[in-house]
C-alpha positions, 0 to 999 in steps of 0.5 A: 588386575595388573598385567605383566607385559613381558609375558606377551609376545608375537602378533597373531592373525586370525586366519579366517577360512570358509569351507577350507579356503582362506579369506583374502583379508587373512593374507592381507593381515599376515602381510601387515602383521609381518611388517609390524612384527619387524617394527617391534623387534627382530625376534617378534613373529607373525603367527597365523591362527587357523581354526576349523577341522581338516584344514592342515593344507592352509598352513602352507599358504600362510607361510608363503604369504609371510607367516613365521608360525601357524597355530592349528586349532582343529576339532570336528566340533569346530568344522562349522563356525559357531560363536561359542565354539570359536570364542572358547577355542581362541580364548583358551589359546590366547590364555596359554600362549599370550600373544601381544597383538591379535588382528581379525578381518572386519568380516561378518565372522570377524566382527562377531568373534573379536568382541567376544574374545576381547571381553573374555580376555578383559582387554579392549578392541578397536573395530574397523581399522584402516591403518596400524602403526607400531613405530611412532615416527611412522605414525607421525608421518601418517598423521601429518599426511592424512589428518589435521592433527598437531603432531608437535603435541605428540609425545614420542617418548610417552610409554603409554603410546609405545604399543599398537596405534590403531586408526579408524574413521569415526563420525561417518568418516569425518574424523580419524581416531587413533586408539591405543590399549596401554593397560591390558594385553593382548591389543586387539583390532578388526581391520577392514578388508582391502586396506592392507597389502599382501606380501609378495608370495614366496612359493615353498616358504615354511615355518613352525606349526603348533598344534593347539589342544582343543577343550571345546565340546558340544556342551559348550555350543549353545547354537547349532548349525542345522543347515547352510543355505547359500543365496541364489543371488549373484555373488559380488566379490568387490574386495578381490576385483581388479577392475570396478565400475561403480555408479552413483546418483548421477545414473538417475535411476536403477536402469542406469546400472544396465549400462554399468553392467555392460561396461563392467562386462566389457572391461572384465570388472565387477559392478560397484555402487555408491550408498545413495543408489543402495538407499534408493533401492536401485541395487543390492547392498552387496555392491556398495563401496564406501564407509558403510559398504566395502573398502576396495583397492582395485587396479582400476576404479571407474566412478560414473556419476559419483560426486565423491562424498567423503564416506565413498572416498574412504572406501576406494581412494587407495585404488591404483588408478581412479577414473572419474566421469561426472558432469559437474567439474567441481565434484569432489571425486576429481580431487582424488581421480588420476583421470577425470572426464567432465561429461554426461556418463550416458555419452562417455561410457558408450564411447569407452565401450566402443573404443574398447571394442575397436582395440580388441578388434585391432588386437585380433587382427594383429594375431 
């Protein structure tokens, strides 16, 4: 069935919330959506979509981070996330208001919800995106700086390529694939947490609130949430951390993470890990940084005993400052590091901790 593109307008961001608190990736996507909307046209809006119950207070935060409008989809039946309930509620809203683009965070919920909504809309979905473009010149610049694509063969005036260009790693991070959706609407993508930047918060910003009629009943939901059980293990929030101290195969064994934990506690950071350590059972998967783990963008990333496989680099190379510690001077990690220390991490890290202690002592004495 032919789609009238003129019927579709604006960018929607599924503003994922849990227990009445916005997920950080929702704010990142609102910022990215704000940038993309201005590339489309001056009257294109970025709209946050809030689904749940008694979540009116979250609209203000969406406005302050760049949303022009907020669609409120509220009902007691939506108080807890369910695949059936949220899929129907969001699909009905899309059918009524017809957004041009819909973006979700590539979280557990986003990865569950997005493909089901896309299937109902009979449109495509690009998963785990790390870069988005509307403007063709901007895309070409990105491709020239980050890929080996021969951009001289890119047809800038190709009408099929005028929409959203969704780029994601493929084949284990060895290729970058750019995917377009030229025949259907809306264009949909899930975006990895930590790869987009939030806008500077504008306290007191306001916008339009649209209350969406909900046509979801208990009969629509086949799976019931009987009880929510929270894990008792230590929670790791890599995406929100400003400092991450990561350990790799160079630690030699699980006991090495005792030193990394001490290091992280000293500098006010959290513990990260390479995939090799997780695969060897040295540390839980929740600490994994990289292609198959968590994408992070801290202010400082300490890579201790990490060689720098491309899958790991894909998850941390946009960190503001990267400090690499490795015995191998030819390790790939040094190619992306801002500061490199060639040496035994079991000698170097204790020295950094000692110097940190000295700096704290001097600061206390100066008071």
